[in-house]
C-alpha positions as CSV (number, residue, x, y, z in Angstrom):
1,M,0.5,27.0,18.2
2,Q,1.0,29.6,15.6
3,P,-1.3,29.1,12.6
4,D,1.4,29.5,10.0
5,F,3.2,26.5,11.5
6,V,0.1,24.4,11.7
7,A,-0.7,25.0,8.0
8,Q,2.9,24.3,6.9
9,K,3.3,20.9,5.1
10,S,6.3,18.8,5.8
11,H,9.1,18.9,3.4
12,L,8.5,15.3,2.3
13,K,4.8,16.1,1.6
14,E,5.7,19.3,-0.4
15,L,8.2,17.3,-2.5
16,I,5.7,14.5,-3.3
17,V,2.9,17.0,-4.2
18,S,5.3,19.1,-6.3
19,R,5.9,15.9,-8.4
20,G,2.2,15.6,-9.1
21,H,1.5,12.7,-6.6
22,I,-0.8,12.5,-3.7
23,C,0.7,12.2,-0.3
24,D,-1.5,10.6,2.4
25,F,0.1,9.7,5.7
26,Y,-1.7,7.2,7.8
27,P,-1.9,7.5,11.6
28,K,0.5,5.2,13.5
29,Y,-1.6,2.0,13.7
30,H,-0.5,-1.6,13.5
31,C,0.9,-2.4,10.1
32,E,-1.8,-5.0,9.5
33,L,-4.3,-2.1,9.3
34,N,-2.6,-0.7,6.2
35,F,-4.4,-2.1,3.1
36,I,-1.0,-2.6,1.3
37,E,-0.5,-5.6,3.6
38,Q,-3.6,-7.2,2.3
39,D,-2.6,-6.5,-1.3
40,W,0.8,-8.1,-0.7
41,G,-0.9,-11.0,1.0
42,A,-3.0,-11.6,-2.1
43,A,0.0,-11.4,-4.3
44,K,2.0,-13.8,-2.1
45,L,-0.9,-16.3,-2.2
46,H,-0.8,-16.1,-6.1
47,Y,3.0,-16.5,-6.0
48,H,2.7,-19.5,-3.7
49,N,0.3,-21.1,-6.2
50,S,2.4,-20.3,-9.2
51,P,4.7,-22.9,-10.8
52,K,7.9,-23.4,-8.8
53,T,11.3,-22.5,-10.3
54,S,14.9,-22.2,-9.0
55,D,15.9,-19.6,-11.6
56,I,16.2,-16.2,-9.9
57,D,15.2,-14.3,-13.1
58,Q,12.1,-16.3,-13.5
59,M,11.3,-15.8,-9.8
60,E,11.5,-12.0,-10.3
61,K,9.2,-12.2,-13.3
62,N,6.8,-14.3,-11.3
63,V,6.7,-11.8,-8.5
64,I,6.0,-8.9,-10.9
65,V,3.2,-10.9,-12.6
66,C,1.7,-11.8,-9.2
67,L,1.7,-8.2,-8.0
68,D,0.1,-7.0,-11.3
69,D,-2.5,-9.7,-11.1
70,V,-4.2,-8.4,-8.0
71,P,-7.3,-6.7,-9.4
72,N,-7.8,-3.0,-8.7
73,L,-11.3,-3.7,-7.4
74,L,-9.8,-6.0,-4.8
75,I,-7.2,-3.3,-3.8
76,Q,-10.1,-0.8,-3.4
77,R,-11.9,-3.2,-1.2
78,Y,-8.8,-3.7,0.9
79,A,-8.5,0.1,1.3
80,N,-12.1,0.4,2.3
81,R,-11.8,-2.4,4.8
82,S,-8.7,-0.9,6.3
83,T,-10.5,2.5,6.5
84,R,-13.4,0.8,8.5
85,F,-10.8,-0.8,10.9
86,I,-9.0,2.5,11.4
87,N,-12.3,4.4,12.0
88,A,-13.3,1.7,14.5
89,Y,-10.1,2.2,16.5
90,A,-10.2,6.0,16.3
């Protein structure tokens, strides 16, 4: 392979980085190895335990609150745990 093509970032990655964000693509593993699944699971548990409502606007507010209530430390732990799983499978 030619080195200039190997070093070339994808268009998507260049666009994301040009906007000041970090772009980190994970290898193709089972979705359960992605830490965001654990984050969403914690938020879903919190939502399940929140007061029930039939008002769609209140439901949307509850979802946002539940997503925001997952502590950053817990999200970091999920990321570290997923990294250990990925390293074990690599």
